[in-house]
MILO-741281 format. One line per field, with one value per atom (N, C-alpha, C): residue number from 0; residue in three letters; chain; y, z, x. Coordinates in steps of 0.02 Angstrom, whole numbers. Each point is the difference from the previous one (the first is absolute). Layout:
<pts>
resi	c(NUM	...)
resn	c(ALA	...)
chain	c(A	...)
Y	c(Y	...)
Z	c(Z	...)
X	c(X	...)
</pts>
This chain:
<pts>
resi	c(0	0	0	1	1	1	2	2	2	3	3	3	4	4	4	5	5	5	6	6	6	7	7	7	8	8	8	9	9	9	10	10	10	11	11	11	12	12	12	13	13	13	14	14	14	15	15	15	16	16	16	17	17	17	18	18	18	19	19	19	20	20	20	21	21	21	22	22	22	23	23	23	24	24	24	25	25	25	26	26	26	27	27	27	28	28	28	29	29	29	30	30	30	31	31	31	32	32	32	33	33	33	34	34	34	35	35	35	36	36	36	37	37	37	38	38	38	39	39	39	40	40	40	41	41	41	42	42	42	43	43	43	44	44	44	45	45	45	46	46	46	47	47	47	48	48	48	49	49	49	50	50	50	51	51	51	52	52	52	53	53	53	54	54	54	55	55	55	56	56	56	57	57	57	58	58	58	59	59	59	60	60	60	61	61	61	62	62	62	63	63	63	64	64	64	65	65	65	66	66	66	67	67	67	68	68	68	69	69	69	70	70	70	71	71	71	72	72	72	73	73	73	74	74	74	75	75	75	76	76	76	77	77	77	78	78	78	79	79	79	80	80	80	81	81	81	82	82	82	83	83	83	84	84	84	85	85	85	86	86	86	87	87	87	88	88	88	89	89	89	90	90	90	91	91	91	92	92	92	93	93	93	94	94	94	95	95	95	96	96	96	97	97	97	98	98	98	99	99	99	100	100	100	101	101	101	102	102	102	103	103	103	104	104	104	105	105	105	106	106	106	107	107	107	108	108	108	109	109	109	110	110	110	111	111	111	112	112	112	113	113	113	114	114	114	115	115	115	116	116	116	117	117	117	118	118	118	119	119	119	120	120	120	121	121	121	122	122	122	123	123	123	124	124	124	125	125	125	126	126	126	127	127	127	128	128	128	129	129	129	130	130	130	131	131	131	132	132	132	133	133	133	134	134	134)
resn	c(MET	MET	MET	GLY	GLY	GLY	ARG	ARG	ARG	MET	MET	MET	TRP	TRP	TRP	GLU	GLU	GLU	THR	THR	THR	LYS	LYS	LYS	GLU	GLU	GLU	ASP	ASP	ASP	LEU	LEU	LEU	ALA	ALA	ALA	ARG	ARG	ARG	GLU	GLU	GLU	GLN	GLN	GLN	GLU	GLU	GLU	VAL	VAL	VAL	ALA	ALA	ALA	ASP	ASP	ASP	TYR	TYR	TYR	ALA	ALA	ALA	CYS	CYS	CYS	VAL	VAL	VAL	LYS	LYS	LYS	TRP	TRP	TRP	GLY	GLY	GLY	VAL	VAL	VAL	GLU	GLU	GLU	ALA	ALA	ALA	PHE	PHE	PHE	LYS	LYS	LYS	LEU	LEU	LEU	PRO	PRO	PRO	ILE	ILE	ILE	GLN	GLN	GLN	TYR	TYR	TYR	HIS	HIS	HIS	ALA	ALA	ALA	ASP	ASP	ASP	TYR	TYR	TYR	ALA	ALA	ALA	LEU	LEU	LEU	VAL	VAL	VAL	ARG	ARG	ARG	ASP	ASP	ASP	GLY	GLY	GLY	LYS	LYS	LYS	VAL	VAL	VAL	ALA	ALA	ALA	ALA	ALA	ALA	LEU	LEU	LEU	MET	MET	MET	GLU	GLU	GLU	ILE	ILE	ILE	ARG	ARG	ARG	CYS	CYS	CYS	ARG	ARG	ARG	ASN	ASN	ASN	LYS	LYS	LYS	LYS	LYS	LYS	TYR	TYR	TYR	ASP	ASP	ASP	THR	THR	THR	PHE	PHE	PHE	MET	MET	MET	PHE	PHE	PHE	SER	SER	SER	VAL	VAL	VAL	GLN	GLN	GLN	LYS	LYS	LYS	ARG	ARG	ARG	MET	MET	MET	HIS	HIS	HIS	VAL	VAL	VAL	ARG	ARG	ARG	HIS	HIS	HIS	ILE	ILE	ILE	ALA	ALA	ALA	GLN	GLN	GLN	ASP	ASP	ASP	LEU	LEU	LEU	GLY	GLY	GLY	VAL	VAL	VAL	LYS	LYS	LYS	ALA	ALA	ALA	PHE	PHE	PHE	PHE	PHE	PHE	VAL	VAL	VAL	ILE	ILE	ILE	LYS	LYS	LYS	PHE	PHE	PHE	PRO	PRO	PRO	ASP	ASP	ASP	GLY	GLY	GLY	ILE	ILE	ILE	TYR	TYR	TYR	TYR	TYR	TYR	LEU	LEU	LEU	ASP	ASP	ASP	PHE	PHE	PHE	ASP	ASP	ASP	LYS	LYS	LYS	GLU	GLU	GLU	PRO	PRO	PRO	ASP	ASP	ASP	TYR	TYR	TYR	SER	SER	SER	GLY	GLY	GLY	ILE	ILE	ILE	GLY	GLY	GLY	GLY	GLY	GLY	ARG	ARG	ARG	ASN	ASN	ASN	GLU	GLU	GLU	LEU	LEU	LEU	ARG	ARG	ARG	ASP	ASP	ASP	ASP	ASP	ASP	ARG	ARG	ARG	ASP	ASP	ASP	VAL	VAL	VAL	GLU	GLU	GLU	ILE	ILE	ILE	VAL	VAL	VAL	TYR	TYR	TYR	HIS	HIS	HIS	TYR	TYR	TYR	ASN	ASN	ASN	VAL	VAL	VAL	ASN	ASN	ASN	ARG	ARG	ARG	LEU	LEU	LEU	LYS	LYS	LYS	LYS	LYS	LYS	LEU	LEU	LEU)
chain	c(A	A	A	A	A	A	A	A	A	A	A	A	A	A	A	A	A	A	A	A	A	A	A	A	A	A	A	A	A	A	A	A	A	A	A	A	A	A	A	A	A	A	A	A	A	A	A	A	A	A	A	A	A	A	A	A	A	A	A	A	A	A	A	A	A	A	A	A	A	A	A	A	A	A	A	A	A	A	A	A	A	A	A	A	A	A	A	A	A	A	A	A	A	A	A	A	A	A	A	A	A	A	A	A	A	A	A	A	A	A	A	A	A	A	A	A	A	A	A	A	A	A	A	A	A	A	A	A	A	A	A	A	A	A	A	A	A	A	A	A	A	A	A	A	A	A	A	A	A	A	A	A	A	A	A	A	A	A	A	A	A	A	A	A	A	A	A	A	A	A	A	A	A	A	A	A	A	A	A	A	A	A	A	A	A	A	A	A	A	A	A	A	A	A	A	A	A	A	A	A	A	A	A	A	A	A	A	A	A	A	A	A	A	A	A	A	A	A	A	A	A	A	A	A	A	A	A	A	A	A	A	A	A	A	A	A	A	A	A	A	A	A	A	A	A	A	A	A	A	A	A	A	A	A	A	A	A	A	A	A	A	A	A	A	A	A	A	A	A	A	A	A	A	A	A	A	A	A	A	A	A	A	A	A	A	A	A	A	A	A	A	A	A	A	A	A	A	A	A	A	A	A	A	A	A	A	A	A	A	A	A	A	A	A	A	A	A	A	A	A	A	A	A	A	A	A	A	A	A	A	A	A	A	A	A	A	A	A	A	A	A	A	A	A	A	A	A	A	A	A	A	A	A	A	A	A	A	A	A	A	A	A	A	A	A	A	A	A	A	A	A	A	A	A	A	A	A	A	A	A	A	A	A	A	A	A	A	A	A	A	A	A	A	A	A	A	A	A	A	A	A	A	A	A	A)
Y	c(795	-57	3	-57	-4	-7	-60	-12	-9	-13	1	-34	-61	-36	-14	31	-13	43	-32	37	13	41	12	-66	-43	-65	-44	1	-39	24	65	29	-16	-1	-16	-73	-46	-71	-9	34	-4	25	55	28	-49	-35	-49	-56	-22	-52	27	61	31	6	22	6	-67	-52	-68	-22	11	-20	39	63	41	-28	-20	-30	-65	-43	-65	6	47	6	55	38	51	57	24	54	52	56	50	-1	14	0	72	14	65	-10	29	-7	32	-38	24	30	48	25	-54	7	-51	-20	46	-16	-52	-16	-52	-70	-6	-64	-45	19	-37	46	-30	40	36	-35	28	-14	46	-13	-17	-54	-18	27	39	36	-24	-11	-19	44	32	45	53	27	53	-22	-65	-26	-44	2	-44	-71	-44	-69	-48	21	-43	40	-28	28	-50	25	-44	20	-49	7	-39	29	-31	-12	-57	-15	-26	15	-27	-36	-62	-41	-29	-1	-28	-75	-29	-71	-25	-62	-30	-49	12	-43	-45	-46	-44	37	52	41	74	42	72	28	52	30	62	13	61	25	64	31	-9	-22	-8	68	53	67	23	-9	22	-37	-65	-39	22	11	21	67	48	66	-2	-34	-3	-36	-55	-36	44	37	43	53	33	51	-31	-57	-34	-19	-28	-19	61	56	60	27	-9	22	-52	-60	-54	-28	-1	-26	-52	-34	-49	35	-33	23	-57	17	-51	15	-53	3	-25	40	-19	-1	-55	-7	-22	34	-17	-39	-61	-42	-3	-27	-5	-40	-47	-42	24	59	25	43	22	42	-40	2	-41	44	-26	37	-46	30	-35	49	-23	40	8	61	13	-36	-21	-35	-73	-25	-69	-4	-52	-8	-19	28	-17	-72	-27	-67	-2	51	6	70	16	65	-10	52	-2	70	5	64	8	57	9	73	13	67	2	59	8	40	-27	37	17	-37	15	61	19	55	63	-7	57	15	-5	14	-48	5	-48	5	55	5	-41	-26	-38	-75	-21	-69	-4	-43	0	-69	-5	-62	0	-56	-7	-64	2	-61	-30	-65	-36	-35	5	-34	-44	-60	-44	27	4	29	-41	-64	-40	20	45	27	59	28	57	-21	45	-11	42	-28	38	53	60	55	1)
Z	c(-494	0	61	30	59	-18	12	-14	-74	-20	-70	-48	15	-48	28	56	29	-33	-17	-27	57	-14	50	19	-50	12	45	-13	43	72	10	67	34	-38	28	23	-42	20	62	0	57	64	-6	58	26	-44	21	41	-23	37	67	1	63	49	-25	43	30	-40	23	54	-12	49	65	-5	60	44	-32	38	33	-39	26	57	-6	49	52	-5	49	0	-59	-7	-49	-6	-51	-48	-64	-50	-19	1	-21	-62	-57	-63	6	-17	7	-65	5	-59	-30	-63	-38	31	34	27	56	26	52	-30	-64	-35	20	49	20	-16	-11	-17	60	57	58	65	48	70	32	38	36	71	21	62	49	62	53	61	27	58	-12	-61	-15	-12	3	-9	-62	-36	-57	26	-25	22	-51	-65	-53	-64	-49	-67	-46	-55	-45	-73	-40	-72	-31	-49	-29	-75	-23	-72	-15	-59	-23	-66	-5	-59	-26	-67	-31	-9	10	-9	55	21	52	-32	13	-25	57	-16	51	48	-26	42	-12	44	-12	11	-39	2	43	29	39	-8	-14	-10	62	-12	55	33	-40	26	44	-24	38	67	-2	62	49	-25	43	33	-39	28	50	-18	45	65	-4	61	43	-31	37	39	-32	33	57	-14	51	60	-13	55	41	-35	35	44	-23	39	53	-6	47	-13	-65	-18	-56	-15	-54	-66	-55	-66	-35	-34	-33	-74	-39	-71	-4	-28	-7	-74	-22	-71	-10	-47	-16	-65	3	-58	-11	-57	-12	54	34	49	72	11	68	11	62	21	47	-12	37	24	47	24	18	5	20	37	54	37	-42	-8	-39	26	63	28	-23	-29	-26	-58	2	-52	-66	-55	-66	-19	-49	-24	-46	-41	-44	-29	-32	-32	-74	-39	-72	-28	-65	-34	-23	13	-19	-5	-18	-8	-56	-17	-51	-58	-31	-52	-61	-13	-59	11	63	15	22	24	31	-34	36	-29	28	-26	20	74	33	72	42	-30	37	-1	-35	1	51	49	56	33	54	40	43	-2	37	41	53	40	-24	1	-14	63	13	56	-28	25	-20	31	-39	24	57	5	54	69	2	63	26	-42	19	49	45	47	-22	6	-19	52	-23	45	18)
X	c(-295	45	45	15	43	72	26	70	11	61	20	-48	-22	-43	-69	-19	-66	-54	-55	-57	-49	-51	-53	-34	-9	-32	43	66	46	-5	1	-3	-67	-54	-65	-2	26	3	44	56	46	-35	-37	-35	-53	-35	-49	33	58	37	22	27	22	-58	-59	-59	-19	2	-17	49	65	52	-9	-19	-10	-56	-55	-55	22	34	21	50	47	54	-12	-54	-15	50	18	49	-27	37	-13	59	-13	54	18	64	26	42	-20	36	69	52	68	28	45	36	43	17	36	67	34	66	-2	-59	-6	-3	-12	-1	-59	-39	-60	-59	-58	-58	-31	-2	-34	37	-9	16	-67	-2	-60	6	-50	5	-54	21	-47	15	-50	8	54	2	47	72	13	68	3	56	9	5	-44	-3	31	0	27	5	37	2	-34	-28	-37	13	16	6	-57	-34	-60	10	-25	-4	-69	-25	-64	14	-20	12	-65	-7	-60	3	59	10	45	-11	41	50	63	53	25	45	28	46	33	44	-17	23	-2	69	15	67	0	57	8	71	8	65	44	62	49	11	7	11	-58	-60	-59	-5	8	-3	53	61	55	-15	-24	-15	-57	-54	-58	19	36	21	45	45	45	-38	-47	-40	-41	-32	-40	43	59	45	21	14	19	-56	-63	-58	-20	26	-18	-69	-20	-65	6	-54	-2	-16	18	-19	-36	-54	-41	-8	-2	-17	-71	-45	-70	-17	-30	-15	-72	-33	-69	0	-27	-11	-76	-22	-72	-37	34	-33	7	31	6	62	7	56	43	66	48	57	39	58	57	59	61	45	30	48	63	25	60	61	0	57	4	-53	1	50	42	51	-32	25	-27	17	-36	15	60	7	59	3	57	7	12	-13	10	-1	-5	-6	-72	-29	-70	-17	-63	-25	-50	-23	-51	30	51	36	-42	-53	-41	-44	-12	-44	37	60	33	66	55	65	52	62	52	18	-16	14	-48	-53	-49	16	52	22	57	-8	46	2	39	1	-63	-35	-62	1	-39	-12	-66	-3	-62	-23	-64	-32	-56	-5	-56	-64	-53	-63	-30	17	-28	26	49	26	-40	-43	-41	-54	-17	-55	-59	-60	-60	-14	-15	-14	-74)
</pts>
């Protein structure tokens, strides 16, 4: 098991998405420790070129949620490194991405409280899925 709630299957799906992104963008993916708040550093010619957070979803909704804290931390690290940060999401119909610098559509309270614990309900940003670009 990887991070707190990740299963082997979750990590395998995430790795498939990372491999696909690497081929498309001509980079290598380096799995990051949890304190980086992003799943991968994307490396080109031995240098960090971008950060990437990955999600895999079995269903496509009108919006997708993203933790305010996670976005803030990932953007901060990316800005400090002078690179971009991307959110990559796999839906049943394809793999999509969004630049973390894109402003969210709105904020609210969200999380997966039925599956985890009360610390997983937090302030989240919502993005309309039509803003995603196909990878």
